[in-house]
Backbone as CSV, one residue per row, in Angstrom:
resi,resn,N_x,N_y,N_z,CA_x,CA_y,CA_z,C_x,C_y,C_z
1,UNK,-26.154,-9.294,11.159,-24.864,-9.915,10.892,-24.159,-9.163,9.770
2,UNK,-22.892,-8.893,9.947,-22.077,-8.219,8.933,-20.787,-8.999,8.775
3,UNK,-20.413,-9.231,7.543,-19.115,-9.838,7.270,-18.206,-8.792,6.644
4,UNK,-16.976,-8.716,7.135,-15.992,-7.770,6.628,-14.818,-8.545,6.054
5,UNK,-14.459,-8.223,4.823,-13.347,-8.905,4.157,-12.328,-7.854,3.736
6,UNK,-11.130,-7.987,4.276,-10.055,-7.044,3.982,-9.134,-7.589,2.911
7,UNK,-8.637,-6.685,2.084,-7.627,-7.037,1.106,-6.631,-5.882,0.999
8,UNK,-5.444,-6.200,0.489,-4.515,-5.140,0.141,-3.259,-5.022,0.959
9,UNK,-3.085,-5.840,1.968,-1.864,-5.751,2.755,-0.662,-6.275,1.972
10,UNK,0.517,-6.147,2.578,1.706,-6.659,1.921,2.958,-6.028,2.475
11,UNK,4.040,-6.210,1.721,5.355,-5.705,2.096,5.691,-4.517,1.208
12,UNK,6.139,-3.439,1.821,6.488,-2.242,1.066,7.685,-1.583,1.725
13,UNK,8.459,-0.887,0.941,9.600,-0.161,1.488,9.135,1.140,2.135
14,UNK,9.920,1.621,3.062,9.616,2.901,3.699,9.481,3.988,2.639
15,UNK,8.458,4.815,2.834,8.161,5.856,1.866,7.157,5.445,0.809
16,UNK,6.866,4.169,0.765,5.939,3.663,-0.227,4.488,3.805,0.190
17,UNK,3.613,3.231,-0.632,2.165,3.347,-0.410,1.498,1.989,-0.542
18,UNK,0.400,1.863,0.162,-0.480,0.709,0.033,-1.918,1.180,0.172
19,UNK,-2.833,0.447,-0.428,-4.245,0.727,-0.217,-4.933,-0.534,0.274
20,UNK,-5.594,-0.410,1.407,-6.380,-1.496,1.957,-7.845,-1.290,1.621
21,UNK,-8.546,-2.397,1.409,-9.981,-2.349,1.173,-10.678,-3.226,2.196
22,UNK,-11.883,-2.826,2.539,-12.701,-3.612,3.462,-14.117,-3.630,2.902
23,UNK,-14.521,-4.785,2.403,-15.846,-4.935,1.818,-16.796,-5.525,2.847
24,UNK,-17.935,-4.880,3.005,-18.928,-5.321,3.981,-20.108,-5.973,3.277
25,UNK,-20.630,-6.996,3.886,-21.843,-7.630,3.390,-22.753,-7.908,4.572
26,UNK,-24.045,-7.948,4.271,-25.003,-8.210,5.332,-25.866,-6.997,5.594
27,UNK,-25.956,-6.636,6.848,-26.850,-5.565,7.275,-26.507,-4.226,6.660
28,UNK,-27.516,-3.342,6.639,-27.293,-1.984,6.185,-26.293,-1.275,7.085
29,UNK,-25.533,-0.365,6.479,-24.531,0.387,7.225,-24.967,1.820,7.467
30,UNK,-26.248,2.094,7.307,-26.743,3.474,7.296,-26.276,4.284,8.500
31,UNK,-26.326,3.717,9.684,-25.960,4.465,10.891,-24.638,3.998,11.474
32,UNK,-23.842,3.366,10.659,-22.642,2.718,11.170,-21.431,3.639,11.157
33,UNK,-20.465,3.228,11.919,-19.120,3.792,11.860,-18.189,2.681,11.401
34,UNK,-17.408,2.969,10.380,-16.406,2.020,9.900,-15.033,2.516,10.343
35,UNK,-14.215,1.597,10.807,-12.926,2.008,11.362,-11.815,1.072,10.914
36,UNK,-10.611,1.608,10.959,-9.411,0.804,10.778,-8.614,0.872,12.084
37,UNK,-8.305,-0.297,12.599,-7.416,-0.436,13.741,-6.143,-1.124,13.262
38,UNK,-5.118,-1.041,14.076,-3.928,-1.830,13.817,-3.356,-2.328,15.131
39,UNK,-2.651,-3.433,15.023,-2.026,-4.023,16.207,-0.651,-4.535,15.845
40,UNK,0.344,-3.948,16.464,1.719,-4.382,16.280,2.064,-5.396,17.365
41,UNK,3.068,-6.245,17.148,3.441,-7.248,18.142,3.736,-6.617,19.498
42,UNK,3.112,-7.147,20.538,3.347,-6.656,21.881,2.644,-5.370,22.226
43,UNK,1.822,-4.869,21.310,1.127,-3.607,21.569,-0.380,-3.816,21.532
44,UNK,-1.094,-2.861,22.099,-2.544,-2.932,22.086,-3.079,-2.533,20.705
45,UNK,-4.270,-3.012,20.433,-4.939,-2.631,19.188,-5.338,-1.157,19.297
46,UNK,-4.987,-0.382,18.268,-5.248,1.045,18.316,-6.070,1.490,17.113
47,UNK,-6.948,2.445,17.381,-7.729,3.050,16.309,-6.839,4.023,15.553
48,UNK,-6.805,3.896,14.238,-6.021,4.840,13.457,-6.893,5.774,12.633
49,UNK,-8.031,5.295,12.190,-8.925,6.155,11.432,-10.314,5.562,11.406
50,UNK,-11.306,6.409,11.220,-12.688,5.946,11.162,-13.518,6.936,10.368
51,UNK,-14.665,6.455,9.891,-15.564,7.294,9.114,-17.001,6.904,9.438
52,UNK,-17.849,7.899,9.597,-19.263,7.606,9.805,-19.910,7.402,8.446
53,UNK,-20.695,6.335,8.342,-21.197,5.948,7.031,-22.161,6.967,6.457
54,UNK,-22.995,7.556,7.279,-24.016,8.462,6.762,-23.488,9.875,6.545
55,UNK,-22.790,10.435,7.524,-22.358,11.824,7.426,-20.966,12.030,6.884
56,UNK,-20.181,10.978,6.870,-18.833,11.111,6.349,-17.835,11.738,7.302
57,UNK,-18.228,11.913,8.572,-17.276,12.439,9.556,-16.100,11.495,9.688
58,UNK,-14.905,12.061,9.748,-13.716,11.232,9.842,-12.895,11.557,11.083
59,UNK,-12.101,10.576,11.455,-11.157,10.730,12.570,-9.831,10.124,12.127
60,UNK,-8.745,10.769,12.523,-7.411,10.235,12.276,-6.580,10.345,13.545
61,UNK,-5.875,9.286,13.860,-4.902,9.351,14.942,-3.747,10.257,14.521
62,UNK,-3.137,10.898,15.482,-2.023,11.801,15.172,-0.904,11.092,14.419
63,UNK,-0.720,9.822,14.713,0.387,9.075,14.112,0.227,8.881,12.609
64,UNK,-0.990,9.028,12.093,-1.208,8.788,10.660,-1.758,10.010,9.940
65,UNK,-2.054,11.053,10.689,-2.661,12.247,10.093,-1.741,12.825,9.022
66,UNK,-2.320,13.132,7.877,-1.547,13.681,6.775,-0.919,12.642,5.869
67,UNK,-0.919,11.382,6.303,-0.326,10.314,5.504,-1.377,9.293,5.051
68,UNK,-2.353,9.042,5.894,-3.383,8.055,5.601,-4.694,8.763,5.292
69,UNK,-5.485,8.152,4.413,-6.794,8.696,4.068,-7.822,7.581,4.056
70,UNK,-8.911,7.795,4.762,-10.018,6.846,4.745,-11.086,7.367,3.800
71,UNK,-11.689,6.462,3.051,-12.776,6.835,2.155,-13.738,5.663,2.051
72,UNK,-14.885,5.918,1.438,-15.881,4.856,1.328,-16.602,4.951,0.008
73,UNK,-17.111,3.817,-0.410,-17.953,3.715,-1.587,-19.273,3.124,-1.117
74,UNK,-20.281,3.967,-1.051,-21.563,3.509,-0.498,-22.162,2.377,-1.319
75,UNK,-22.081,2.506,-2.629,-22.696,1.503,-3.498,-22.038,0.137,-3.333
76,UNK,-20.736,0.139,-3.134,-20.001,-1.116,-2.986,-19.901,-1.553,-1.532
77,UNK,-20.392,-0.723,-0.604,-20.289,-1.027,0.833,-18.846,-1.373,1.182
78,UNK,-17.958,-0.546,0.708,-16.533,-0.780,0.884,-15.875,0.477,1.452
79,UNK,-14.992,0.269,2.392,-14.193,1.358,2.927,-12.734,1.112,2.569
80,UNK,-12.041,2.173,2.286,-10.653,2.085,1.831,-9.736,2.816,2.803
81,UNK,-8.511,2.362,2.855,-7.473,3.047,3.612,-6.279,3.223,2.698
82,UNK,-6.074,4.457,2.254,-4.907,4.783,1.444,-3.785,5.192,2.384
83,UNK,-2.683,4.475,2.311,-1.555,4.728,3.197,-0.363,5.187,2.372
84,UNK,0.059,6.398,2.594,1.209,6.972,1.894,2.338,7.255,2.876
85,UNK,3.509,7.465,2.338,4.683,7.790,3.160,4.818,6.820,4.332
86,UNK,4.721,5.552,4.026,4.746,4.538,5.079,6.091,4.498,5.786
87,UNK,6.024,4.202,7.077,7.203,4.138,7.930,7.307,2.740,8.532
88,UNK,8.497,2.319,8.925,8.617,0.997,9.572,7.699,0.857,10.783
89,UNK,7.449,1.927,11.509,6.569,1.855,12.675,5.097,1.668,12.311
90,UNK,4.769,1.714,11.032,3.408,1.397,10.591,3.203,-0.111,10.454
91,UNK,4.261,-0.878,10.597,4.159,-2.328,10.497,3.228,-2.876,11.573
92,UNK,2.207,-3.610,11.141,1.201,-4.135,12.059,0.212,-4.976,11.267
93,UNK,-0.659,-5.655,11.992,-1.842,-6.248,11.373,-2.937,-5.185,11.407
94,UNK,-3.533,-4.955,10.270,-4.577,-3.945,10.150,-5.940,-4.629,10.081
95,UNK,-6.866,-4.106,10.860,-8.211,-4.660,10.937,-9.238,-3.589,10.601
96,UNK,-10.232,-3.952,9.835,-11.380,-3.060,9.734,-12.460,-3.564,10.686
97,UNK,-13.285,-2.636,11.117,-14.313,-2.960,12.092,-15.512,-2.059,11.865
98,UNK,-16.666,-2.515,12.320,-17.888,-1.734,12.170,-18.626,-1.658,13.501
99,UNK,-19.058,-0.463,13.803,-19.908,-0.210,14.977,-21.296,0.109,14.436
100,UNK,-22.229,-0.776,14.690,-23.583,-0.616,14.150,-24.521,0.108,15.096
101,UNK,-24.066,0.348,16.326,-25.014,0.783,17.345,-24.951,2.260,17.697
102,UNK,-23.928,2.963,17.252,-23.844,4.384,17.591,-23.160,5.128,16.450
103,UNK,-23.631,6.373,16.184,-23.053,7.148,15.066,-21.802,7.923,15.460
104,UNK,-21.368,7.762,16.719,-20.217,8.517,17.200,-18.983,7.629,17.125
105,UNK,-17.898,8.177,16.646,-16.669,7.386,16.501,-16.073,7.124,17.876
106,UNK,-15.835,5.861,18.174,-15.227,5.453,19.427,-13.852,4.860,19.165
107,UNK,-12.936,5.113,20.082,-11.594,4.541,19.954,-11.483,3.193,20.658
108,UNK,-12.536,2.772,21.337,-12.488,1.519,22.096,-12.811,0.336,21.203
109,UNK,-11.914,-0.621,21.085,-12.217,-1.803,20.256,-13.521,-2.489,20.666
110,UNK,-13.860,-2.450,21.940,-15.066,-3.140,22.396,-16.331,-2.496,21.875
111,UNK,-16.244,-1.280,21.384,-17.430,-0.608,20.843,-17.834,-1.165,19.487
112,UNK,-16.955,-1.907,18.859,-17.185,-2.365,17.494,-17.755,-3.774,17.489
113,UNK,-18.754,-3.952,16.624,-19.529,-5.184,16.653,-18.942,-6.306,15.803
114,UNK,-18.363,-5.935,14.677,-17.828,-6.948,13.769,-16.440,-6.518,13.295
115,UNK,-15.619,-7.537,13.033,-14.228,-7.305,12.649,-13.875,-8.123,11.429
116,UNK,-12.970,-7.572,10.635,-12.388,-8.344,9.564,-11.334,-9.288,10.103
117,UNK,-10.770,-10.077,9.206,-9.815,-11.103,9.610,-8.416,-10.547,9.848
118,UNK,-8.187,-9.336,9.410,-6.877,-8.707,9.563,-6.005,-8.948,8.347
119,UNK,-5.185,-7.966,8.039,-4.237,-8.085,6.939,-2.912,-7.485,7.376
120,UNK,-1.839,-8.206,7.068,-0.507,-7.792,7.523,0.046,-6.704,6.612
121,UNK,0.540,-5.658,7.225,1.279,-4.612,6.518,2.682,-4.568,7.115
122,UNK,3.674,-4.754,6.272,5.061,-4.728,6.721,5.811,-3.676,5.929
123,UNK,6.441,-2.758,6.641,7.190,-1.677,6.016,8.660,-1.872,6.343
124,UNK,9.455,-2.079,5.329,10.885,-2.303,5.537,11.643,-0.983,5.462
125,UNK,12.729,-0.934,6.217,13.505,0.313,6.255,14.585,0.314,5.203
């Protein structure tokens, strides 16, 4: 069992920055993949970035590459999402998720075993 608690969402103007945190508790994350998804109204949940807990391999969707950075703190079992140069199209509910069963980053939401509650990010123009 893993519990994920997200913090850090909010309202920001275009061009601004936000940092999201996702703190994990419970099982070891040694072989896990931690990911951030987002879901905008009327759209499917999409993978935007992920990191493998052991090797540090990262993935970024083209839509956020160069603007968003994923990082982790092993001791705190926390993953962060630094979002810079935010755009109105980044407005969505952001979710962190963990895949405990495979070390390969998957873009399929169904591959992930546990999810955070979601945090709203709103970017005004």
